N, C-alpha and C positions, 0 to 999 in steps of 0.2 A: 827318490829322495820321496818320491809324493807316497809311494809307496810305505817307507819307514814313517811320516808322520801320521798315516790311515792308520799304524801300528799303535802310533803314540795313545794316538785319539781312543782306540778302542781300548786300551791299557787302563789310561785315566779315565775311560767310563766303568771298565768296571771296578776300579778301586772305588771308587765313589759310589757305585752299586751297591756295594759290599759292606761300605763304609755305611751308608744309610740303613742296609739289613739290618746290621748290627746294632746302629742306633736305636732303632725300633723296636728291638727283642730288647734290650738295653731298658726302655721306658716301659713297656709290657710288662717285664718281669720286674721290676720295681713298683708298678701299679696293684700288681697280683699279690707281692709281699707288703704292700701296706695295706692289701683290702684283707688278707690274712691277718695282719697285724690288728686291723679293728674288729676284727670278729672275736678276738680274748679277752673275753670278761672277765673282769677285774672289779673287786668290792675291797672298799676300805669305810671301816665307820668315820663318820667325822672329827670324833670325840672317842678315845681311848678310856673305857670304864671298866670298873670290877662288874660282872656280870651275876647277876642276881635272877633266877628264873619263879615267873611268877606263879603262883597257884595254877593246880591245874584245874581241868572243867566248868568252862565259862570261866575265865578269869576276868572278862568284864562285865559281866552279870551277876548272878545269885550263885552260888557256889555249892554244890552237890556234895552232903555230909556221905561220903564214900562208906562210912560204917558201918552208917544207920540204914545203908540195903538192906529190905529183908530176903533170904535166905530163897525166897520161893520166886525172887524174878531170876535171880542165877538160870540159867542155861545149859545143858549136858554138849552142846556147838558153838560156836559164831553165828552159821547160819542161822541156827535157831535164835540167836540173841540179836538179829537182825530183825528178824520177825518182832520185836515190839511195837506191839500199839504205842506206846507212847514217842517212839524216835519222830521224829518233825521229818515228816515226809510225804507233800501231796498227794492224793488219793491218784492223782495221774501220774503218778512218777511212782508209782507200788512198786514198781520192776528192781528198782536203785535198791530192795531188801534183800536182793538174790547178788549169792556173792559166785559170780560165774568163773571168775579166773581171778585167782590173786597174784597180783605182780611182785609185792616183795612182803614182808614180815618180820615185823620187829618184837619182839619179847625181851622180858626181866619177869622178874620172882613176883611183881606185884600185876604187872600190866603185859599185856598184847596189845599191839597195834598192824592192823591190816592195811595194806594198801591193793584197792580190787576191782574187778569190771564186773558193770552188772549191760546187760545187754538186752535190748528192747527193736528185735526185727533186723533190718539189714541196716536200716535209715538211722537208728538213734539209738545210743549207749549212753554211758555213764560212769567217771570215776569216781571212786569214794576212798576216804583215809580216813579210819574208825578206831576207837580205842575203848578197848574191854578192861574190865577189872577182871580179875583173876581171886579164885576163893576157891579152898580146898573144900568140898563137902559130900561127905560119904566115900571116903576113900577116893574120890576123884577129883580134878578141876574141872570146875564150871565158869562160865564166864556172864558177865553184864554187862551192856552195851555204857559208854558215857559219854562219847562225842562223836563227831566227824565232820568232816568237809567235804562237799560232793562237786562234780560239776559235769553239765551234761554236755553232749557233743552229738554231732547231726552229718550227714554228709555232705551237708554244705556250709557250714561253717567253717569262716576263714579266720582267722588271726592278723587281725590290722598292728597289733603289740610287737616293736619292737622284741629280741627276745632278751637280751641288754637289761630295760627296762621291766623288763618282767618279770627276770631273776631278780631284781631290789626290789623290788615289789613281793615277789613271793617269800625274798629272805628276810625281808623288815617285817611281815605278816608271822610268819612263822617263829623270828628269832623272839617277837612277843610275846607274844602269844604262849608257846612252848605246851598250847592243849594236848598233843600229840606223841610227846616224848615219852617212853617207856621206864625213865630212868630221867626227870624231871629236875630230883636234889641235887643230883650229882654232872649232868650233863649239860651242853648247851647243843639240841638237836634242832637243823634246819632245811628247810629241804624247798624242794620246785618241780613242777613239768616243764616242760619245752618241745614244742615241734620240730627243731632244728639240732642236727646231728654237731656244730658247731660248741654244740655245750662241751665235748669234750677237752676242749681248751681252758674250759674256766677254770679258776682261782682266784678262791674268796680268803682274803686277808695273807694272800699268797702259801695258802693249800688247797689244794687238790681234793675234788669228793671223792670221799669214803668208798662209794660204790655209783655208777650211771646204767640204769639199768632202760636197757630200750625195749618198746612195748610196740604192740599195733593196734591201732580202733577206729573201726568203719575203715581200713585198707590207708590210715594215716598212720605215719611213725611219730611217734613219742616217747622222752627220755626221762625218766626219774632221777633227779642227782637228790642227794641228799651228804648233809655229815652229820656222822653219830654226837660228836662232840667238837664245834669250832672251837680254838681258841684265838682268843684275841693277843694281837702281837703287840707289844709296850712300846 
């Protein structure tokens, strides 16, 4: 009889133990799912409205009359166009004029925009998104610089801003300005750059990015995401 009681106790212990293990696994799995769901970044505008792009080039300031740019200011290559002394780059950051590596290129009949890396040794680098006007001169395409946005990165750069908040800020800015859009009259171009591979779950107004481009900078991973023409959902 005692032997039977011992066997029953062992069986009960094993059943309780297995139940506890399954319970713990269930909580962990649910936590992982919830955490993963929290990393799915979504964005919906507070108010749906018809999109009207702003004028390109310094939309918040003095407009550039592109047609009045002298032909002699056009260059044969984008590299030469970035050497224009009128581009607002401090002397200590002069290396940012160098197009060391192009991450992505966008082009239309009138404009070309490139997102590129400029390197300064092994401890500092910069990314630049620059837009140029294209003009046919002497039987070939030539370029003149219009506008840019740059971001400097160092080896010890820390990113305290959450990816979800970073995306919202980048989206709002690019959506409002449209200064780097190569088809500003017909499309709604938005983009951003984040150091987080969870960007692959991004959806804005229920739409996935047209492309997510992974690149490395000073040993760190970054992701350029963009929509060529984001459509508002009614």
